[in-house]
C-alpha positions as CSV (number, residue, x, y, z in Angstrom):
1,M,14.5,9.2,-9.0
2,D,16.6,7.1,-11.4
3,E,12.6,6.1,-12.2
4,R,12.1,3.3,-14.8
5,F,9.3,0.8,-16.6
6,C,8.8,-2.6,-16.5
7,D,6.3,-4.0,-18.5
8,V,4.3,-6.8,-16.0
9,G,2.0,-9.0,-18.9
10,R,-1.8,-8.7,-19.5
11,G,-1.6,-4.8,-20.6
12,V,0.2,-3.4,-17.7
13,T,3.2,-1.5,-17.1
14,L,4.8,-0.4,-14.0
15,C,6.9,2.6,-13.1
16,Y,9.4,1.5,-10.1
17,D,12.5,2.6,-8.7
18,T,15.6,1.2,-6.5
19,F,17.8,1.9,-3.8
20,G,21.0,-0.2,-2.3
21,D,22.9,-3.2,-3.5
22,P,21.3,-5.5,-5.9
23,A,22.9,-8.3,-3.9
24,D,21.6,-7.5,-0.9
25,P,18.1,-9.4,-0.2
26,P,15.2,-7.7,-2.2
27,L,12.4,-5.6,-0.3
28,L,9.3,-4.9,-2.5
29,L,7.4,-1.7,-1.1
30,V,3.7,-1.7,-2.0
31,M,1.6,1.7,-1.6
32,G,-2.0,2.9,-0.4
33,L,-5.4,3.7,-2.4
34,G,-4.7,6.9,-4.3
35,M,-0.8,6.9,-3.5
36,Q,2.0,7.0,-6.1
37,M,5.3,5.4,-5.2
38,V,6.8,8.7,-3.8
39,G,4.4,8.2,-0.8
40,W,6.8,5.6,0.9
41,H,9.8,8.6,1.3
42,E,13.0,8.8,-0.3
43,D,14.4,9.2,3.3
44,F,12.9,5.6,4.8
45,C,13.9,3.5,1.4
46,T,16.9,4.5,2.9
47,E,16.7,3.5,6.3
48,L,15.8,0.3,4.8
49,V,19.1,0.3,3.1
50,G,21.1,1.1,6.1
51,R,19.7,-2.1,7.3
52,G,20.5,-4.4,4.8
53,F,17.5,-4.6,2.1
54,H,17.5,-3.8,-1.4
55,V,14.4,-2.0,-1.6
56,V,11.7,-1.4,-4.8
57,R,9.0,0.5,-4.7
58,F,6.2,1.8,-7.5
59,D,3.6,3.0,-8.9
60,N,0.4,0.7,-8.4
61,R,-1.8,0.0,-11.3
62,D,-3.9,3.7,-12.2
63,A,-1.6,5.3,-10.3
64,G,1.4,8.0,-11.3
65,R,3.5,6.9,-14.3
66,S,2.4,3.0,-14.3
67,T,-0.4,2.2,-16.8
68,H,-3.5,3.6,-16.2
69,F,-7.5,2.8,-17.1
70,S,-9.9,4.0,-19.5
71,F,-12.6,2.9,-18.5
72,R,-15.4,4.8,-16.6
73,A,-14.9,5.0,-13.0
74,P,-18.2,4.3,-10.4
75,T,-20.6,6.4,-9.5
76,V,-20.5,6.9,-5.7
77,R,-24.6,5.1,-5.5
78,Q,-22.7,2.2,-6.7
79,L,-19.6,1.4,-5.1
80,F,-22.3,1.9,-2.3
81,A,-24.6,-1.0,-3.5
82,R,-21.0,-2.8,-5.1
83,R,-22.3,-2.1,-8.6
84,F,-19.1,-2.5,-11.1
85,S,-18.9,-2.8,-14.9
86,P,-16.9,-6.2,-15.9
87,E,-13.8,-4.3,-17.2
88,Q,-13.5,-3.5,-13.0
89,Y,-10.1,-5.2,-12.1
90,T,-9.6,-6.4,-8.2
91,L,-6.7,-7.1,-5.7
92,A,-5.9,-10.3,-7.2
93,D,-5.4,-7.9,-10.4
94,M,-3.4,-5.7,-8.6
95,A,-1.4,-8.8,-6.8
96,E,-0.4,-10.0,-10.0
97,D,1.0,-6.8,-11.6
98,A,3.1,-6.8,-8.2
99,A,3.7,-10.4,-8.4
100,G,5.1,-9.9,-12.5
101,L,7.5,-7.2,-11.6
102,L,9.0,-9.3,-8.7
103,R,9.7,-11.9,-11.9
104,E,10.4,-10.2,-14.8
105,L,13.3,-8.2,-12.5
106,D,14.4,-11.4,-11.0
107,L,13.9,-10.3,-7.9
108,A,11.5,-13.6,-5.5
109,P,11.3,-14.2,-3.3
110,A,11.0,-10.8,-1.7
111,H,10.3,-9.6,1.7
112,V,7.0,-7.2,0.8
113,V,5.6,-4.7,3.2
114,G,2.7,-2.9,1.6
115,A,0.9,0.2,3.7
116,S,-3.4,1.0,3.6
117,M,-4.4,-1.0,0.3
118,G,-1.0,-1.5,-0.1
119,G,-1.3,-4.2,2.5
120,M,-4.2,-5.7,0.3
121,I,-2.5,-6.2,-2.0
122,G,0.8,-8.0,-0.3
123,Q,-2.0,-9.9,1.3
124,T,-3.2,-11.1,-1.6
125,L,0.2,-11.6,-3.1
126,A,1.3,-13.1,-0.3
127,A,-2.3,-16.0,-0.2
128,R,-2.0,-16.2,-4.6
129,H,1.3,-16.6,-5.3
130,R,3.7,-17.9,-1.8
131,E,6.6,-18.6,-4.0
132,S,7.5,-15.3,-4.7
133,V,6.9,-13.8,-0.1
134,R,9.5,-14.8,1.7
135,S,8.1,-12.4,4.4
136,L,4.6,-10.1,4.9
137,V,4.4,-7.0,6.6
138,S,0.7,-5.4,6.5
139,I,0.9,-1.9,7.4
140,M,-3.0,0.2,8.5
141,S,-4.6,-2.2,6.6
142,N,-8.0,-4.9,6.7
143,T,-9.4,-8.4,5.7
144,G,-12.2,-6.4,3.4
145,S,-14.5,-7.4,6.3
146,R,-17.3,-4.6,6.2
147,F,-17.5,-5.3,10.5
148,S,-14.0,-4.8,11.0
149,G,-11.0,-2.2,10.2
150,Q,-13.9,0.8,8.7
151,P,-13.8,4.1,8.8
152,A,-15.1,6.7,10.9
153,V,-18.1,8.0,9.1
154,A,-17.5,11.7,9.2
155,L,-14.7,10.9,6.4
156,Y,-16.4,9.5,4.0
157,R,-17.2,12.8,2.9
158,P,-14.2,14.5,2.3
159,L,-12.3,11.4,1.2
160,L,-14.9,10.9,-1.7
161,S,-15.0,14.6,-2.5
162,P,-12.5,15.2,-5.2
163,A,-9.3,17.2,-5.1
164,P,-9.0,20.5,-6.5
165,T,-7.3,20.9,-9.8
166,E,-4.8,24.1,-9.1
167,R,-1.5,23.1,-7.6
168,E,-1.9,24.9,-4.2
169,A,-5.4,24.5,-3.5
170,F,-4.3,20.8,-4.1
171,L,-1.5,20.7,-1.6
172,D,-3.7,22.5,0.7
173,H,-6.7,19.7,0.5
174,V,-3.8,17.2,0.8
175,E,-3.1,18.8,4.4
176,R,-6.9,19.0,5.4
177,L,-7.0,15.6,4.5
178,F,-3.7,14.1,6.3
179,T,-5.1,16.4,8.9
180,M,-8.0,14.5,9.6
181,I,-6.8,10.7,8.9
182,G,-3.2,11.3,10.1
183,S,-1.7,10.8,13.5
184,P,-2.9,13.5,16.1
185,G,0.1,15.9,17.0
186,R,3.1,13.8,15.3
187,G,2.4,14.8,11.3
188,D,4.9,16.3,9.9
189,V,3.3,18.9,7.6
190,E,6.9,19.6,5.2
191,D,6.7,16.4,4.7
192,L,3.2,16.3,3.6
193,R,2.7,19.1,1.0
194,E,6.4,18.0,-0.4
195,L,5.0,14.7,-0.6
196,A,1.8,16.2,-2.4
197,A,3.6,18.6,-4.5
198,L,6.0,15.8,-5.6
199,S,2.5,13.3,-6.7
200,Y,1.2,16.5,-8.5
201,D,4.6,17.5,-10.3
202,R,5.2,13.5,-11.9
203,A,2.3,12.4,-13.0
204,E,-0.8,14.3,-14.8
205,R,-4.0,14.3,-12.2
206,D,-6.3,11.6,-12.9
207,P,-9.3,11.2,-10.0
208,A,-11.1,8.3,-11.6
209,A,-8.3,6.1,-11.1
210,T,-8.6,6.4,-7.3
211,V,-12.2,5.6,-7.4
212,R,-11.4,2.9,-9.7
213,Q,-8.8,1.0,-7.3
214,L,-11.4,1.9,-4.2
215,A,-13.4,-0.5,-6.3
216,G,-11.0,-2.4,-6.3
217,I,-10.6,-3.5,-3.0
218,L,-15.1,-3.3,-3.0
219,K,-15.1,-5.6,-5.6
220,S,-12.6,-7.9,-4.2
221,G,-14.8,-8.2,-1.0
222,N,-14.3,-10.1,2.0
223,R,-10.8,-11.8,1.6
224,T,-10.3,-13.8,5.2
225,P,-11.0,-16.9,4.1
226,E,-7.9,-16.3,1.2
227,L,-6.1,-15.3,4.2
228,R,-5.6,-18.6,5.8
229,R,-3.6,-19.4,2.4
230,V,-0.5,-17.4,3.6
231,A,2.2,-19.1,4.6
232,A,4.6,-16.2,4.6
233,P,5.9,-15.3,8.1
234,T,3.4,-12.1,8.9
235,L,3.9,-8.9,10.9
236,V,1.1,-6.8,11.1
237,I,1.5,-3.2,11.8
238,H,-1.2,-0.7,13.6
239,G,-1.7,2.3,14.6
240,S,-3.8,3.0,17.8
241,E,-5.1,6.2,16.2
242,D,-6.5,5.4,12.9
243,R,-9.6,6.1,11.9
244,L,-9.5,5.9,8.2
245,V,-8.9,2.0,8.6
246,K,-9.7,0.9,12.4
247,P,-7.7,-0.7,14.8
248,S,-10.0,-3.7,14.3
249,G,-8.7,-4.0,10.3
250,G,-5.3,-4.6,11.5
251,Q,-6.2,-7.1,14.9
252,A,-8.8,-9.2,11.9
253,T,-5.8,-9.4,9.9
254,A,-3.4,-11.1,12.3
255,R,-6.2,-13.2,13.8
256,A,-6.4,-14.5,10.0
257,I,-3.1,-15.2,9.1
258,T,-2.0,-18.5,11.0
259,G,0.9,-17.6,12.9
260,A,0.8,-13.2,12.3
261,R,1.8,-11.6,15.1
262,L,0.4,-7.7,15.9
263,H,2.6,-4.8,16.0
264,T,0.7,-1.1,17.9
265,V,2.0,1.4,16.8
266,K,0.5,3.9,19.9
267,G,-0.1,7.2,18.7
268,M,-0.3,6.3,14.8
269,G,-2.8,7.3,12.3
270,H,-3.3,6.4,9.2
271,D,0.0,7.8,7.6
272,L,4.0,7.4,8.6
273,P,5.0,10.6,10.0
274,R,8.7,10.5,10.8
275,A,7.6,10.1,14.7
276,F,7.8,6.6,14.1
277,W,9.9,5.6,11.3
278,P,12.6,4.4,13.7
279,E,9.8,1.9,15.4
280,I,8.7,0.9,12.3
281,V,11.6,0.3,10.3
282,D,13.3,-1.3,13.4
283,A,9.9,-4.0,13.5
284,I,10.4,-4.5,9.4
285,A,13.9,-5.5,9.3
286,E,13.7,-7.7,12.5
287,H,10.9,-9.9,11.0
288,A,12.2,-10.1,7.8
289,Q,15.4,-11.5,9.8
290,Q,13.3,-13.8,11.3
291,S,12.5,-15.7,8.1
292,P,13.5,-18.7,6.7
293,R,16.0,-18.1,3.9
294,P,14.8,-19.2,0.1
295,V,16.7,-22.4,-0.4
296,A,19.1,-21.8,-3.2
297,V,17.4,-24.0,-6.5
């Protein structure tokens, strides 16, 4: 990994790396809740490079090697009551980070692909920084409405349980969690444990950081009205077996964004296993290639 750092303003520095030829159209990958940029597997990035893109992935704030905040994370009770401290950031702040990265690296307008919380960030980026987004792909995400895309009740306890601090126990924890939320019978345990080990080794664990990110999602509320402002051509991808963000979340997203198309991946849960890469990469590439070229200034 050729990791680099970019000051995107407002006291935030993002860690990022790139793949492919900088002369090719830029494609920004935005990862989800509690995940580092390595959640976008290098082989997945290479597949996109093979389709003619210059791929950039990065750690969101409060993840990996990007800036971590020090304010106290809300308790579970405060999360459910939607009570947040004045310091608590929102998805709009995280989208501002992404816009700053595109600006500082001179990549805008870029094709933007976000997964889970990354899809929410991508949606917000496309709504608030329309000049930065050439096309949008929102994967296994939702609109923030309490009436669609909500987790199965049985998942709340394991999702909110703190991960172990010891390395092997942490890897076991990640494997158990993705067995519950991932694609039934289609996950790759070797890839999963490799990702968990890489994440564990490359950055200090900060359990409060994930809670702060979750609070950022909840504080942002229902974003459906804002999604009406998205002008970039949008593709919504969702797995038919997603138990964490139920398929209704993808359906609501596609309804909220004018002209958006919904692509359902049969058998996919809340993960990106290799078995589904050909279908997902094809969908991303075809969607990006159909988007209008930016007007030269």
